[in-house]
C-alpha positions as CSV (number, residue, x, y, z in Angstrom):
1,M,-26.0,6.0,23.0
2,N,-29.2,3.9,22.8
3,R,-32.0,4.5,20.4
4,E,-34.2,6.3,22.9
5,E,-31.4,8.8,23.6
6,F,-30.7,9.1,19.9
7,Q,-34.4,10.0,19.4
8,S,-34.3,12.7,22.0
9,L,-31.1,14.2,20.7
10,S,-32.6,14.1,17.1
11,M,-35.5,16.1,18.3
12,R,-33.2,18.7,19.9
13,I,-31.2,19.0,16.7
14,L,-34.3,19.4,14.5
15,N,-35.5,22.1,16.9
16,S,-32.1,23.9,16.8
17,E,-31.6,23.3,20.6
18,A,-28.5,21.0,20.4
19,S,-24.9,22.2,21.1
20,D,-22.2,21.9,18.5
21,A,-20.7,18.9,20.4
22,E,-24.1,17.2,20.5
23,T,-24.5,17.8,16.7
24,Q,-21.1,16.3,16.0
25,R,-21.8,13.3,18.1
26,H,-25.1,12.8,16.3
27,E,-23.5,13.1,12.9
28,L,-20.8,10.5,13.9
29,L,-23.5,8.1,15.0
30,C,-25.4,8.5,11.7
31,N,-22.3,7.7,9.7
32,T,-21.2,4.7,11.8
33,E,-24.5,2.9,12.8
34,D,-26.6,1.4,10.0
35,W,-29.9,2.1,11.9
36,A,-29.2,5.7,12.8
37,K,-29.4,7.6,9.5
38,P,-32.7,5.9,8.3
39,E,-34.2,6.5,11.8
40,F,-33.2,10.2,11.7
41,I,-34.7,10.7,8.3
42,H,-37.9,9.1,9.6
43,L,-37.9,11.4,12.7
44,K,-37.2,14.4,10.4
45,E,-40.3,13.7,8.4
46,T,-42.4,13.3,11.5
47,H,-41.0,16.5,13.0
48,K,-41.9,18.4,9.8
49,L,-45.4,17.1,10.0
50,L,-45.8,18.0,13.6
51,V,-44.5,21.5,13.3
52,G,-46.8,22.1,10.4
53,T,-50.0,20.7,11.8
54,L,-49.9,21.4,15.6
55,P,-50.7,25.1,15.0
56,H,-54.0,23.9,13.3
57,L,-54.8,21.9,16.4
58,S,-54.3,24.9,18.7
59,G,-56.3,27.2,16.4
60,G,-53.3,29.4,15.8
61,S,-51.4,30.5,12.8
62,I,-49.1,28.2,10.8
63,H,-46.3,30.7,11.5
64,Q,-45.6,30.4,15.2
65,D,-42.6,30.1,17.5
66,P,-40.8,26.7,17.3
67,I,-42.4,24.0,19.4
68,S,-40.2,22.8,22.2
69,S,-38.4,19.5,21.9
70,E,-40.1,18.4,25.1
71,A,-43.5,18.8,23.6
72,L,-42.5,17.1,20.4
73,D,-40.8,14.2,22.3
74,K,-44.1,13.3,23.9
75,L,-45.8,13.1,20.5
76,V,-43.2,11.0,18.8
77,T,-42.6,8.5,21.6
78,G,-44.2,5.7,19.6
79,V,-42.1,6.3,16.5
80,R,-39.1,4.2,17.5
81,N,-39.2,0.5,16.6
82,Q,-42.5,0.9,14.7
83,Q,-43.2,-0.8,11.4
84,P,-45.0,2.1,9.7
85,L,-47.8,1.0,7.4
86,A,-47.5,2.9,4.1
87,G,-45.3,5.5,5.8
88,T,-47.8,6.3,8.5
89,T,-46.8,6.2,12.2
90,R,-49.3,6.1,15.1
91,A,-48.2,9.6,16.0
92,E,-49.0,10.9,12.5
93,G,-52.4,9.1,12.5
94,E,-53.3,10.7,15.8
95,I,-52.4,14.2,14.4
96,Y,-54.7,13.7,11.4
97,E,-57.5,12.3,13.6
98,N,-57.2,15.5,15.7
99,L,-57.2,17.7,12.6
100,V,-60.5,16.0,11.5
101,R,-62.0,16.8,14.9
102,K,-61.0,20.4,14.4
103,I,-63.0,20.7,11.2
104,K,-66.1,22.5,12.5
105,N,-68.2,22.1,9.3
106,L,-67.3,18.5,8.4
107,P,-70.7,16.8,7.8
108,T,-71.5,13.2,8.7
109,L,-72.7,11.0,5.9
110,P,-76.4,10.4,6.2
111,I,-77.3,7.1,8.0
112,V,-79.5,6.2,5.0
113,I,-76.3,5.6,3.0
114,D,-75.1,2.8,5.3
115,V,-78.6,1.3,5.6
116,I,-79.2,1.3,1.8
117,N,-75.7,0.0,1.0
118,K,-76.1,-2.9,3.3
119,A,-79.5,-3.7,1.9
120,L,-78.2,-3.5,-1.7
121,Q,-75.3,-5.9,-0.9
122,K,-77.7,-8.6,0.3
123,E,-78.1,-11.5,-2.2
124,D,-81.9,-11.5,-1.7
125,A,-82.3,-7.7,-2.0
126,N,-85.4,-6.7,-3.8
127,T,-86.6,-3.3,-5.2
128,L,-89.5,-2.9,-2.8
129,D,-87.3,-3.2,0.2
130,V,-84.8,-0.6,-1.1
131,E,-87.7,1.7,-2.1
132,E,-89.1,1.5,1.4
133,L,-85.7,2.4,2.9
134,M,-85.2,5.4,0.6
135,S,-88.8,6.7,0.9
136,G,-88.0,8.4,4.2
137,D,-85.5,10.7,2.5
138,K,-87.5,12.7,0.0
139,S,-84.5,14.8,-1.2
140,L,-82.5,11.6,-2.0
141,T,-85.5,10.1,-3.7
142,T,-85.9,13.2,-5.9
143,T,-82.2,13.1,-6.8
144,V,-82.2,9.4,-7.8
145,L,-85.2,10.0,-10.1
146,R,-83.6,13.2,-11.6
147,V,-80.4,11.4,-12.3
148,A,-82.1,8.3,-13.6
149,N,-84.0,10.4,-16.1
150,S,-80.9,12.3,-17.2
151,A,-79.0,11.8,-20.5
152,H,-76.2,10.1,-18.6
153,F,-78.2,6.9,-18.2
154,G,-80.2,7.2,-21.4
155,L,-83.1,5.0,-20.1
156,P,-85.5,3.9,-22.8
157,Q,-88.4,5.4,-20.9
158,R,-89.0,8.0,-18.2
159,V,-89.2,6.6,-14.7
160,F,-91.6,8.0,-12.0
161,S,-90.9,5.8,-9.0
162,L,-87.9,4.4,-7.2
163,N,-89.2,0.9,-7.9
164,Q,-89.1,1.6,-11.7
165,A,-85.6,3.2,-11.4
166,I,-84.1,0.3,-9.5
167,S,-85.8,-2.3,-11.7
168,I,-84.4,-0.7,-14.9
169,M,-81.0,0.6,-13.7
170,G,-80.1,-2.1,-11.3
171,F,-78.9,-1.9,-7.7
172,N,-75.3,-1.0,-8.5
173,D,-76.2,2.2,-10.4
174,V,-78.7,3.3,-7.7
175,Q,-76.0,2.7,-5.0
176,Q,-73.6,4.9,-7.1
177,I,-76.1,7.7,-7.3
178,V,-77.0,7.5,-3.6
179,L,-73.3,7.8,-2.6
180,T,-72.5,10.6,-5.0
181,A,-75.5,12.7,-4.3
182,S,-75.2,12.3,-0.6
183,V,-71.5,13.3,-0.4
184,I,-71.8,16.3,-2.7
185,S,-74.9,17.7,-1.1
186,S,-73.3,17.4,2.3
187,F,-70.8,20.1,1.6
188,G,-71.2,23.8,0.9
189,N,-69.5,25.6,-1.9
190,V,-66.2,27.5,-2.5
191,S,-66.3,29.9,-5.4
192,N,-63.1,31.6,-6.6
193,S,-62.0,32.9,-10.0
194,F,-59.6,29.9,-10.3
195,F,-61.3,27.2,-8.2
196,T,-64.8,26.1,-7.3
197,L,-66.1,23.0,-5.6
198,H,-68.4,22.5,-8.5
199,N,-65.4,21.8,-10.8
200,F,-63.8,19.9,-8.0
201,W,-66.8,17.5,-7.7
202,R,-66.9,17.2,-11.5
203,H,-63.3,16.0,-11.3
204,S,-64.1,13.6,-8.4
205,I,-67.0,12.1,-10.3
206,G,-64.7,11.7,-13.3
207,V,-62.1,9.9,-11.3
208,A,-64.8,7.7,-9.7
209,I,-66.1,6.6,-13.1
210,A,-62.6,6.2,-14.5
211,T,-61.3,4.2,-11.5
212,S,-64.3,1.9,-11.8
213,Q,-63.8,1.5,-15.6
214,I,-60.0,0.8,-15.3
215,G,-60.8,-1.9,-12.6
216,K,-63.3,-3.5,-15.0
217,E,-60.8,-3.5,-17.9
218,L,-58.1,-5.0,-15.7
219,G,-60.3,-7.5,-13.8
220,I,-59.7,-5.7,-10.5
221,G,-62.3,-5.0,-7.8
222,G,-64.9,-7.6,-8.7
223,E,-68.6,-6.5,-8.8
224,D,-68.6,-4.2,-5.8
225,R,-68.5,-0.4,-5.9
226,T,-65.4,0.0,-3.9
227,L,-63.3,1.4,-6.7
228,Y,-66.0,3.9,-7.6
229,T,-66.0,5.1,-4.0
230,C,-62.2,5.2,-3.9
231,G,-62.2,7.5,-6.9
232,L,-65.1,9.7,-5.7
233,L,-63.4,10.3,-2.4
234,H,-59.7,10.2,-3.4
235,D,-59.3,14.0,-2.9
236,I,-61.7,14.5,0.0
237,G,-58.8,15.6,2.1
238,K,-58.6,18.7,-0.1
239,V,-62.1,19.7,1.0
240,G,-60.8,19.1,4.6
241,N,-57.9,21.5,4.0
242,L,-60.3,24.1,2.6
243,L,-62.5,23.8,5.7
244,L,-59.5,24.1,8.0
245,D,-57.9,27.1,6.2
246,T,-59.8,28.3,3.1
247,K,-57.6,31.2,2.3
248,G,-54.3,29.4,2.9
249,Y,-55.3,26.4,0.8
250,L,-56.6,28.4,-2.1
251,Q,-53.2,30.2,-2.1
252,L,-51.6,26.8,-2.4
253,I,-53.9,25.8,-5.3
254,Q,-53.0,29.1,-7.0
255,K,-49.3,28.4,-6.6
256,S,-49.7,25.0,-8.2
257,M,-51.4,26.7,-11.2
258,K,-48.6,29.3,-11.5
259,T,-45.7,26.9,-11.1
260,G,-47.0,23.6,-12.5
261,I,-45.9,21.8,-9.3
262,C,-48.1,19.0,-8.0
263,L,-50.3,20.1,-5.2
264,D,-49.3,17.1,-3.0
265,Q,-45.7,18.2,-3.3
266,L,-46.5,21.8,-2.4
267,E,-48.4,20.6,0.7
268,K,-45.1,19.0,1.9
269,E,-43.0,22.0,0.9
270,E,-45.3,24.5,2.6
271,V,-45.9,22.2,5.6
272,F,-49.6,21.9,5.0
273,P,-51.6,18.8,6.0
274,E,-51.3,16.3,3.2
275,H,-54.7,15.8,1.6
276,S,-54.1,12.0,1.1
277,M,-53.5,11.5,4.8
278,L,-56.3,13.9,5.8
279,G,-58.6,12.1,3.4
280,E,-57.9,8.8,5.1
281,A,-58.7,10.3,8.5
282,I,-62.0,11.7,7.1
283,C,-63.0,8.3,5.6
284,E,-62.1,6.6,8.9
285,R,-64.3,9.2,10.7
286,W,-67.1,8.2,8.3
287,Q,-66.5,4.5,9.1
288,L,-65.9,3.6,5.5
289,P,-64.2,0.2,4.8
290,S,-60.5,0.2,5.5
291,K,-59.7,-0.7,1.8
292,I,-61.1,2.6,0.8
293,H,-59.2,4.9,3.2
294,R,-55.9,2.9,2.9
295,A,-56.0,3.2,-0.9
296,I,-56.8,6.9,-0.7
297,R,-53.8,7.4,1.7
298,I,-51.2,6.0,-0.7
299,H,-52.6,7.0,-4.1
300,H,-49.9,9.6,-4.5
301,E,-47.1,7.4,-3.2
302,L,-45.7,5.7,-6.4
303,D,-42.8,3.9,-4.7
304,A,-44.1,0.4,-3.6
305,E,-41.4,0.1,-0.9
306,R,-42.4,3.4,0.7
307,R,-46.0,2.2,0.8
308,G,-45.0,-0.5,3.1
309,P,-46.5,-4.0,3.4
310,L,-50.1,-3.8,2.1
311,P,-52.5,-6.3,0.6
312,E,-52.3,-6.5,-3.2
313,E,-56.0,-5.3,-3.6
314,I,-55.1,-2.0,-1.8
315,N,-52.0,-1.4,-3.9
316,Q,-54.1,-2.2,-7.1
317,A,-56.9,0.2,-6.0
318,A,-54.4,3.0,-5.3
319,D,-52.8,2.4,-8.7
320,C,-56.2,2.5,-10.4
321,I,-57.0,5.8,-8.6
322,Y,-53.6,7.3,-9.8
323,L,-54.2,6.3,-13.4
324,A,-57.8,7.5,-13.4
325,D,-56.7,10.8,-11.9
326,Q,-54.1,11.3,-14.6
327,F,-56.6,10.4,-17.4
328,V,-59.3,12.7,-16.0
329,R,-56.9,15.6,-15.7
330,E,-55.7,15.0,-19.3
331,N,-59.3,15.3,-20.4
332,K,-59.8,18.5,-18.3
333,F,-62.9,17.0,-16.8
334,G,-63.4,19.3,-13.9
335,Y,-60.5,20.7,-11.8
336,S,-59.1,19.4,-8.5
337,G,-56.7,22.2,-7.8
338,N,-53.7,20.2,-9.0
339,A,-51.8,21.6,-12.0
340,G,-48.9,19.2,-11.9
341,S,-47.7,16.9,-14.7
342,T,-50.0,14.3,-16.2
343,T,-47.1,12.1,-17.4
344,L,-47.8,8.5,-16.3
345,A,-45.4,6.9,-13.9
346,T,-43.6,3.8,-15.4
347,A,-43.7,2.0,-12.1
348,V,-47.5,2.1,-11.9
349,L,-47.9,0.9,-15.5
350,K,-45.5,-1.9,-14.8
351,R,-47.3,-3.0,-11.6
352,L,-50.6,-3.0,-13.5
353,G,-49.0,-5.0,-16.3
354,L,-50.0,-2.4,-18.9
355,H,-48.3,-2.3,-22.3
356,A,-48.7,0.6,-24.8
357,I,-51.6,-0.9,-26.8
358,Q,-53.6,-1.9,-23.8
359,L,-53.0,1.4,-22.2
360,E,-54.4,3.3,-25.2
361,Q,-57.4,1.0,-25.2
362,I,-58.1,1.8,-21.6
363,R,-57.5,5.5,-22.2
364,R,-60.1,5.5,-25.0
365,S,-62.7,3.5,-22.9
366,V,-62.3,6.0,-20.1
367,E,-62.7,9.0,-22.5
368,D,-65.9,7.4,-23.8
369,K,-67.2,7.0,-20.2
370,L,-66.4,10.6,-19.4
371,A,-68.1,11.8,-22.5
372,E,-71.3,10.0,-21.4
373,A,-71.0,11.6,-17.9
374,H,-70.6,15.3,-18.9
375,G,-74.1,16.2,-17.7
376,L,-74.2,14.1,-14.6
377,L,-73.0,16.8,-12.1
378,D,-75.6,19.3,-13.4
379,V,-78.5,17.1,-12.1
380,L,-77.0,16.6,-8.7
381,P,-77.8,18.9,-5.8
382,R,-75.5,21.8,-5.1
383,E,-75.8,24.0,-2.0
384,A,-74.8,27.6,-1.9
385,G,-72.5,29.0,0.8
386,V,-68.9,29.0,1.8
387,A,-67.2,25.9,3.0
């Protein structure tokens, strides 16, 4: 039996369509051929993802009749002989791209963000140029001035123009405000007794600040705002899941609260789209840099081998996101819907080269930054409505 035949038979077994004789033959191959068992495990994971997400693509219920092996075979054709990057096959990537296209209310990031970010990254950028670019968006201008005058930044004097704000705060802080305000104001609101997007965004801002601070402490990320963006958008896939199935995902969040099981684990168990993968697809749709969406995709994968061959900067960014997320949840700064353990993974600490004393120093510096940021979300725009 060649690999192509093995793949087809695997699909039949996973779909409960194989005979006893075929099952025995498959089992024998898995026990005698070195390549067979790992490939079957890989196909099993892909099959689980397909069965869970195809109903979303068709607009149907998650609980449907089994999908035929013929239909699945077509979708997993590219799986064999692939070198998956961080556990993602082309078939899986296409599924999540299709899911993003199915999100009816997914906003696009304002064009002004891209224009301003490019202007701010120029070495010869000046305050008047940036002010002129932003002047066309009155809502964004108002937000920048409101945040600039908030207690979070503690400016020595009140500012009344963008030119003043940029001159006093600097380009980096303005870039941070523009991104944060634009993302949050682009979405509506979900309000429930145990979960609100207001608390979700508070958590996201906390992780953005913490990820950036951890990067500074460890000398990771340089002077750009990539780590802040990674932290801000690390859970954007959860918003995607809420837009796809508000009731179903809120039930999953509630189950995490009741059981203490991590939300990403429940997504796999309940065959829900994984928010890290959906988050990557959303960031790709927004045409954000690949470093951002690739780090977001793997921030819950703590096993370096399962992440696959990735540049060190992406692994480091993902580890910074993970550590920041744990610190922010420890401090109960907002709520992301994940009630899982905040115990730190030894593997991540080892990769980042953190010993106990340095870890506590970073934890304290993050806590200080979060204390300064408590009022930040209150001055950012929030829109009523249901996501």
